[in-house]
C-alpha positions in Angstrom: -2.7 33.4 -41.9 -1.4 31.1 -39.1 -3.6 28.4 -37.8 -4.5 28.8 -34.1 -4.4 25.8 -31.8 -7.7 24.6 -30.5 -8.4 25.5 -26.9 -7.8 22.7 -24.4 -10.9 21.0 -23.2 -11.6 21.1 -19.5 -13.1 18.2 -17.5 -12.5 14.5 -17.8 -10.0 13.4 -20.4 -11.5 11.4 -23.3 -11.6 7.6 -23.2 -14.0 4.8 -24.1 -16.6 3.4 -21.8 -14.3 0.5 -21.0 -11.3 2.7 -20.3 -11.2 2.1 -16.5 -11.2 -1.7 -17.0 -8.5 -1.5 -19.7 -6.3 0.7 -17.4 -6.6 -1.9 -14.6 -5.8 -4.8 -17.0 -2.8 -2.8 -18.3 -1.6 -2.0 -14.8 -1.7 -5.7 -13.8 0.4 -6.5 -16.9 2.8 -3.6 -16.4 3.3 -4.2 -12.7 3.7 -7.9 -13.3 6.4 -7.4 -16.0 8.2 -4.4 -14.7 7.6 -4.5 -10.9 6.2 -1.7 -8.8 9.3 0.6 -8.9 9.9 0.5 -12.7 6.2 0.8 -13.7 5.0 4.3 -14.7 1.6 5.8 -15.2 2.7 6.8 -18.7 3.7 3.2 -19.6 0.4 1.9 -18.2 -1.6 4.5 -20.2 0.2 3.6 -23.4 -0.5 -0.1 -22.8 -4.2 0.7 -22.2 -4.4 2.9 -25.2 -5.4 6.0 -23.2 -3.9 9.4 -22.2 -2.0 9.3 -18.9 -4.3 12.1 -17.7 -7.2 9.6 -17.8 -5.3 7.2 -15.6 -4.8 10.1 -13.1 -8.4 11.0 -13.4 -9.6 7.5 -12.5 -6.9 6.5 -10.0 -4.9 9.5 -8.8 -1.4 8.2 -8.1 0.5 5.0 -9.0 -0.1 3.8 -5.4 -3.8 4.3 -5.9 -3.8 2.3 -9.1 -1.6 -0.5 -7.7 -4.0 -0.8 -4.7 -6.9 -1.1 -7.1 -5.2 -3.5 -9.5 -3.8 -5.9 -6.8 -6.7 -5.5 -4.3 -4.8 -4.1 -1.4 -7.4 -3.5 1.3 -5.5 -0.8 3.3 -3.6 2.3 2.2 -0.5 2.8 4.4 0.8 5.5 2.1 -2.3 7.5 3.0 -2.9 6.6 6.6 0.5 6.1 8.2 1.8 9.7 7.8 -1.0 10.9 10.0 -0.1 8.3 12.6 3.5 9.4 12.6 2.6 13.0 13.0 0.8 12.4 16.3 2.4 12.3 19.8 5.8 10.5 19.5 5.4 8.3 22.6 2.2 6.8 21.2 3.3 6.0 17.6 4.0 2.3 18.1 0.7 1.6 19.8 -1.3 3.7 17.3 0.4 2.0 14.3 -0.5 -1.5 15.7 -4.0 -0.4 16.5 -4.5 1.0 13.0 -3.5 -2.3 11.4 -5.5 -4.5 13.7 -8.6 -2.4 13.7 -8.5 -2.4 9.9 -8.1 -6.2 9.7 -11.0 -6.6 12.1 -13.3 -5.4 9.4 -14.5 -8.5 7.5 -13.9 -7.2 3.9 -10.4 -5.9 4.8 -9.5 -9.2 6.5 -10.9 -11.2 3.6 -8.9 -9.3 1.0 -5.8 -8.9 3.2 -5.6 -12.6 4.0 -6.0 -13.4 0.3 -3.2 -11.0 -0.6 -0.9 -12.4 2.1 -1.5 -16.0 1.0 -0.9 -15.0 -2.7 2.2 -13.0 -1.9 3.8 -15.9 0.1 3.3 -18.4 -2.7 3.6 -16.4 -5.9 6.8 -15.3 -7.7 4.7 -12.6 -9.4 3.0 -11.1 -6.4 5.8 -11.3 -3.8 8.1 -8.7 -5.5 5.1 -6.5 -6.4 3.9 -6.3 -2.7 7.5 -6.0 -1.5 8.1 -3.0 -3.9 4.8 -1.3 -2.8 5.6 -1.7 0.9 9.2 -0.6 0.5 8.2 2.6 -1.2 4.9 3.4 0.3 5.3 2.2 3.9 8.9 1.6 4.8 10.2 4.5 2.7 7.7 6.9 4.2 8.5 5.8 7.8 12.2 6.0 7.2 12.0 9.6 5.8 10.2 10.7 9.0 12.8 9.2 11.3 15.8 11.0 9.9 18.4 8.8 11.6 21.2 6.8 10.0 19.5 3.4 10.4 16.0 4.7 9.5 15.4 2.1 6.8 16.4 -0.8 9.0 14.1 0.5 11.8 11.2 0.9 9.3 11.8 -2.6 7.9 11.8 -4.0 11.4 8.5 -2.4 12.0 7.1 -3.9 8.8 8.4 -7.3 9.8 6.8 -7.1 13.2 3.4 -6.1 11.8 3.5 -8.6 8.9 4.4 -11.4 11.4 1.5 -10.3 13.7 -1.0 -10.3 10.8 0.3 -13.7 9.5 0.1 -15.4 12.8 -3.3 -13.9 13.8 -5.2 -14.0 10.5 -3.6 -16.6 8.2 -2.1 -19.2 10.5 -4.6 -18.4 13.3 -2.2 -19.5 16.1 -4.4 -19.9 19.2 -3.4 -17.3 21.7 -2.7 -14.6 19.2 -5.9 -15.3 17.2 -7.9 -15.2 20.5 -6.3 -12.1 21.9 -8.2 -8.8 21.9 -7.0 -5.9 19.8 -6.3 -4.0 23.0 -4.1 -6.8 24.4 -2.1 -7.0 21.2 -1.7 -3.2 21.1 -0.4 -3.2 24.6 2.1 -6.1 24.0 3.2 -5.4 20.4 3.0 -1.5 20.4 6.1 -1.1 22.7 8.2 -3.3 20.4 7.2 -1.2 17.4 7.9 1.9 19.4 11.4 0.6 20.3 12.2 -0.2 16.7 11.2 3.3 15.7 12.8 5.5 18.4 15.2 3.6 20.8 
């Protein structure tokens, strides 16, 4: 008589009460050693001593887990596609407005400034953040543009936005720090639009 396999359980995969914390700790180590691109959910699960299904249960995608582990206060991989799907002649301004209005929220600004300061001065964080932005922001924008120099265009957009955030929220350079969101959207939006479509 052959032995029948036990039916698969439904619901949350099994893990200890500290599984979530162990997964985050394992992710920090894995991302730190392997970088964003080379890290996998399976490797993080193995390091944490859990099934990869439990990682997906708690965090969803690799981008979700990275955002949680590193403390990224915004989710461009989630929000930017919707901005790009709107009216084409407004994409630049909508992208700038999305970033600025997000950073005007105190908790986003606090975590965002901390992340920027860390990324600028850390050999560990800089490639992690660059890898995340390359794949989840620049890569997604480039795919939507469908032109030969799409990656360059998307990288120029990222550089414009990163520079704006750095000068307004980290360096706090007078006129940019004092400008309203609407004024910066009006002035920076057309530049982003030109990088994307002209």
